[in-house]
N, C-alpha and C positions, 0 to 999 in steps of 0.2 A: 119725501122727507119725513112725513109723519110716521112712517113705518120704522125708520131707523131707530129712533129713541125707544119704541116699544120692543124692538128686537134686542137692543142692548139691555133693557130692563129685564127681559126674560132670561138672557144669558147671565146677568148679574145675580138674579134670584136663584137660578139653577146652580150657579157656582157656590152661592151661600149655603144652599141645602146640601151640596156635596161636602163642603168643608165641615158643616155641622155634623154630618154623619161620620166623618173621619176623625173625630176627636179634636178638631180645630178649636174654634171659639167655645164650643160647648164644654170643653174640658176645664175651663176656668172656674165655673161655679162649684164643680166637684172639689177642686183644690181648695177653694175658699171655704167650703163646708168642712173639709178635713182640718184645715187650719183653725177654724172656729171651734171644732170639737176638741182639738188638742189644747187650745187656749182655755176652754172651760174645764178640762181635766186638770190643767195646771192651777187654775183658780181654785178648784176643789181641794187640791193638795195643800195649798196655802191656807184655805179656810179651815181645813181639818187641824192644821197646826195652830192657827190663831185662836180657835175655840177650845183648844186643849183636849181634843178627843182622845189623843194618845195617852192621857193620864189614866184612862179607864180601859181602853181598847188597844189590842195589837193590830196595827194597820200597816200592811206591806207598803214599802216605798215612802213612808213618813218617818223622818228622823226622830228618834226618841219615843215613838209610839209603841210602847211595850207594856201597856197596862194590862192587868189581869182581873180587874173588877167586873168589866163587862165582857161579852163574848168577843173573840178575835174576829176582825172584819176581813178575813181572808176568803178569797174566792166568792165574794158577794154576788157577782154576776151569775154564778152557777147555782145559787141557793133558790129553793122554791119559796121559802118564807123568810120574812125579815124577823118575825116573831110569831108565835102560835096564832093562827087565824088571820095573819096579815101577809097576803101574797107579795112576793118580792118583785115589785115593778118600780120603775123610776119615780112614778107619781106617789106611790105609797112610801117610798124611801124619803121623799121630800116631806111628806106629811109627818112621818115618824121623827125625822130630824128636827123639824120645826116645833112640834108639839107632842112629845111622847106621852105626856100625862093625859092628853085628850084621847089618844088611841088606847092606852092601857093605864088607867088611873093608879094602879099599884106598882107600876114600873119603877125601878130604881134609877132609870135614866132621867137626869134633870132636864128641865127646859132651859136651854142655853140662849134663848132669844136670838136664834139664827135667822138672818134675813132671808127672804125668798130667793134672792139671787145666789147667796152663799149656799143655801140648802140644795138648790138645783145643781150647783157646781160640785158640791160634796157627793151628791147622788151620781153625777157623771163620773167622778173619780172612782167611786166604789163599784160602779157597774161597768167600768172599762174592761177591755180584754187584758188579762194579766199575763 
């Protein structure tokens, strides 16, 4: 009798491993991660509108974002630099959005007092695949 529970446990564990390898329960977190990424990009779009970024920049996908004061934010994911000397990474984009004067004291871009969460979302929007 002591062998039967052990055998059933082994079968159950083996079945779980097989299902995990076949995209069963393991597929869930990937879907959740994709949903979270889409939600962050949507949050970024709303934040770009709320902070008025389109008054100075042309930003694809943002209604009314047709400004010509700052550079167009088109194909940001493909650019090497955010600005001269500042590599285009999501972390640097957050830094730039939150405190442009700290990065480049003579920059015309104002400090809009963007929250860390909003800056992260804005960077996600700008670095999305277009």
